[in-house]
N, C-alpha and C positions, 0 to 999 in steps of 0.2 A: 732587259727586264721581260721575264716570261710571261705571256698572256695566253690562257687557255682559250679554246674556241668557244666554250660556253660563256666566260666572260666577255670575250669580244662581241659575241652576238647580243647579249644583254645590254653592253653599253650602246652599241649600234641602235638598238631598239629604242632606247631612252632618247638618244639624239635625234632619231627621226621623228619621235612623237613630238618633241620641242619644236623641231623645224617645221613640221607640217601642221601644227596647231593653228587654227584659223585666227586671223587677226581679231576678229569680233570676240572670240572666246577669251582671247587675252585681255581685251579692253573690258570684258564683263568682270574679269578678276579685280580690276582696278577700282578704286573708290571714286564716286562722283565728287568733284572739288567744288566746294561752296563757299564763296566769299562774303562774308557779313561786314559791311561797312556801315557802322551806326554810331550814334554818340554814346560813349560809355562814361563820359565826364561832363561836368558843366550843367547848363539849364535843363538840357533834354536828355540827360543820363538814365533817369527812370524810364523814359519812352523807349530808348534804345534797348534796355534790358528787358522790357515787357515784350517787345517785338521778338527778340531772340528767343525768349522763353517760350512764346506762342509757336513760332517756326518749329523749334525742336521739339514741341509737344505734338505737332502735327506728324513729324518723321517718326518719333518714338512710338506712336499709336500703330505704325506700320512695321513695327520690328526694327527700327533703325534703318529701313530700306526704302528707297523710291525706285519703281521699276526693276526690283529684285537686286538693286545694287546698294551697298553701304555708303554712307556720306562722310566726307572728311572736311571740317570746318577750318577756315582761316578767317581771323577777325582783325580788324582795323578799327581804332577809335578815330572817328572823323573830327571830333571836337567841335562840331557845328562850325566849322571854320571853311568858308567857300574857297579862300585862296589856296588851301591845301588839298582840295578835292581831286584835281587831276593827277597829282603825284601819289596820293593815297590810293586811287583807284588803279593806277599802273602797278603799284605794289602787288595787287591782287591779280592783276591780269597778266602781267609780264613775269614777275618774280615767281608767284605762287601758282600761276597756269589754272586759275580757277575755271570751271566750266560754266558757272552761273554766278552772277552778281546779286546780292540782296541788299538794298538800301536806298535811300536812308530817311531821315526825318526832316532836316532843314532843306527849304526849297532852293536856296542858293547853292548849297553843296550838291544837291541832285543834278543841277545843270552841268557840273564838272564831271559827275559820274556818267551822265548821258552822252556827253562829249566823247569820252574814252570808249564807252560801250558801242557807240555807232561807229568810231573809226575801226575798232577791233572786232566788230559784229559779234560781241559777247552777249549771250542771253542775260537779260536783266529784269528783275522783278522789284518794284518800288513798293515797300510795305507801309509807307506812311506820306512822304513828302508830296503836298498837294499841288505843286507848281503846275499851273494851268497848261503851260506849253509842253509838259512832259508827255501829255496825251493829245496836245493840240499842235502848234507848230513844229515841235521838235519830235513829233511821233515816229515811231519806226517799227518794222516788223519784229524786231527782236527786243522791244521794250514794252513791259507790262506793268500794270499797277494794281494792287489789291486793296487800296484805301479809298481815295476820293480825289477830285480835283478841288482846289481851294474855292472855286465857285459853288461847289455842289452842296455843302452843308449849310452855307450862309444864305443861298438864295431863298429857301422856303421862310427863313425867319422874317425876312422883308414882308412877305404877305401876311403872316401871322400878326405883325406889329400894325401894318396898315388896317388890317381887319378889325383891330381893336380900337381904332379911332386915332391912333398915334400919328401925328403929322410932321413934327419937327424933331429931328433926331441928331445927337452929336455921336460920331464914330471916333474910337481910339484904339490905335493898334501899333504894334512894332513897324518901324518904317523898313521893310524888306518885303521880298516877293510875297510870302504867305499872308502877311498883314494886308498888303495892298490889294491882293486879289480876293481875300475874304471879304473885305469892305466893299469892293466893286460888285461882288456877287450879291452882297446884302443889298446894296443900294439899287441895283437893277430890279430885284424883286420888290423892293419897298416902293420905289417910283411907279412901277408897272401896276402895283395893286392899289395905287391912290395916295402914297406918302407925298409929302411936299418937299422937304428938303433934308439933305444930310450934310452936316458940317464936319469935315475931318480933322482930327487932331492926331498927331504922330509923336513917337519917341523911339529913338534908335535901338535897334537890336543888340545886346539883351538887357539894355538898361531897365532898371526897375524902381527908378526914382520918380514916383507918380504925383507927389504932393502938389507941385505947381500946376500940373493939368488938372487935378481934381478941384483946386480953388477956381480954376477957369470954368470948368463944368458947373460948379455951384453959382458962379455968377451969371453964367448964360442961361441957366433954368430951361433946359430943353424938356420936351414930352418925356424923352427916355434916352438912354445911352446904350449903343451897341459896341461890342469890343472884341478883339481878337487877341488872345494870349494863350499860352499853354505851359504845361510843366511848373518848375519853380516859380517862374515869372507870374503865371496865372495865380498861384497860391497867394503871393505877395499882393497883387492887385486886389483880390477879393477881400482881404483883410484890411487893406488901406481903404477901400471904397466904403467898407462897413464903418471903420474908425472916423472916417470924415463925416459921417451922419447921412451920407447921400442915399443909402437904401431906404430911408424913410420918406424921401421926397421925390427922387428921380429913379424910375424902375431901371434895372440893369438887365440887358439881354446878350446873348453871345451864341456862337456856334459852340458845340459841345466840348471843344477842347479846353475851354474855361474851367470846366469842373471835372473833367475826367481824370483819374489817377490822382487827385490832390485833395480829396474830401478828409482824410484823415488829418491833413495838415492844417485845415482852416477851421476846424470845429463848427460851431453854429453860424459862422458868418456867410456860409453859402446857402443857408436854409431857404428854400423857396425860389431859387434862382431857376430861371428857365432857359433852356438851350435846345439847338437842333442839331442832330447828328445821326449817323447811320448805325448806331447802336444804343441800347438802352437796358438798364436794370429792369427785370420783370417781363421780359418777352415771353418766358415760360414754354418756349418750344422744347421739344426732346433734345434737339441737337445742343442748344444753348445749355440746358440743364447739365448735360453729359459733359460738356466742355468746361462749364465752371467747376464741376466737381473735380474734373481731372486736373485742371490747373491749379486748383486750391490745394489739392493733395500733393501736387509735385512741387509746389512753391510756396506753400503755407501764406498765400495771399490771394486776394481776390482779383480775377482778371479785369482788365478794362478794354477800351476800344483798341489800344495799340497792341495788346495781346491778341486779340481777334484778328487784326490785320497782319500780324506775323503768322498766326496759325493758317489764315487763308493763303498766305503767299506759299506756305508748305502744301496746302491742298492743291493750288493751282500747279506747282512744280510737279507734284505727285501725278496729276492729270496728264500732263506732257509726257512724263518719263513712263508711266504705266503704258500708255498707248504704243510706245516703241520697245517695251520690255528693257529699258535701260541703255538702248543703243543710241548713243550720242551722235552717231554719224548720220542719223535719220532727222535732220534738222527741220526740214519742211514739215515732216509728219508731227513733230513734237509741237511746233508753233500753231499747226492747224488744230491740234487737240486743245491747246490752251485757248485758242480764240473760240472755240466751240464749247467750252466748259460751262457747266452749271454747277456753282459751287454750293454745296450744302453747308452753309456758314451758320455760326452762332447767331449772326445779325439777322438771319433770315437769308433764303436762297437768293442768289444774284448771278447775273449773266455778264459776259464781257462785251462792251460796245465795240464797234468797228475799229475805233481808235485805241482800244486795249484799256479801257477805264471801266470800273464796275457800273453796272445799271442796277440801282438799289433803292430800297425804301429809306427816307430820311424820316426820324422819329422827333416829335416834341417831347422833351423830357423835363422833369422838375426835380430839384433836389430835395429829398426827404430823408434826413438822417444822414446816413453814409451812402445813400443810392442816388444815381440819376434815374429816378422812375419813370416808366413809360406812361405818358399821357395820351398820346394819339399819333396817328401816321400823319406827319406834315406834308409829306409828298410821296406818293406811290411811285415806285419804279423810275426815279429821276436819273435821266441820262445827261451827261455834261455835253455842252454844245460843241466841244472840240474844236474850236474855231482855229483854222489855219492847218488842220491835219490833212494830209494828202494821201493817206493809205487807201 
């Protein structure tokens, strides 16, 4: 086959350019692979969807790129099932070769995710699950959280209730990690502020048959009730509590997960409920107004705390990748930038603790119509104690 000198030189030039192209430049052409492991079915499905929407909104606001590189998404429905967590996480890490893991909601599931992330040294951002140990005893340099510890939103409610003269409380929660730790945080704050006793009642996750427990609460006649429920289970509990007539005689309090994202589903039954959380309607900051408008335009619905946490996960990852212009080989620099980040969040600016958990304001909110309206700051710049973290 006859090859002219001109053709030969042209082909040689192309081959040389491909051979000599720096590995970094080749890497830059590749998309950053993001694994989203969240609940898309079951009790927490709406939470997983809101987190996903928030994360992608943060990315889309940057033209679909972080650190100058486009993202490719790989999703797994974790079904809020802890026993499937290691296998599901490995699908993303080993099969899909993701560069970063984002997940999840359920505290039991996040334990399995963390195990695999630590074994494989995969960068991981937790956009909801409040498992205290995630930024406590299980903390690691590659694990970050953009939400809360289970202790964090519940602890301030203890002081609020004690300051109102409430002395004897019944707590009721799902019997799993998040429920147990939320009640422990509340109890610590309540007793420290002068509360007398907290009697714990429990129900297996995700059981929502509350009637026998409500009958027991009515018979015990406490000064107040503190609960931990979220998603569909929270909506069911609020309606059942109201139907039992307990709202009229025994005040109900909670961390804000009880009323976030479910007010459309419960009608007037949530009216007046007070909760503590790191986000509230009516913050009226420039950032929050812009975020709410953008989210509503993109998804034809109002954002909740879960959307904010997903959005902030995107902002945090952007901080790390922007610092190295998308060069994933600069792992130490990415982590250092994320550790030093000051996130301009819709919830208010927050910084990262040494254990990689947000140091943030916790708000007292009250349900007014379809809003968890801001009442006051329950605790300014609250940091989780990060018990057991060795970072």
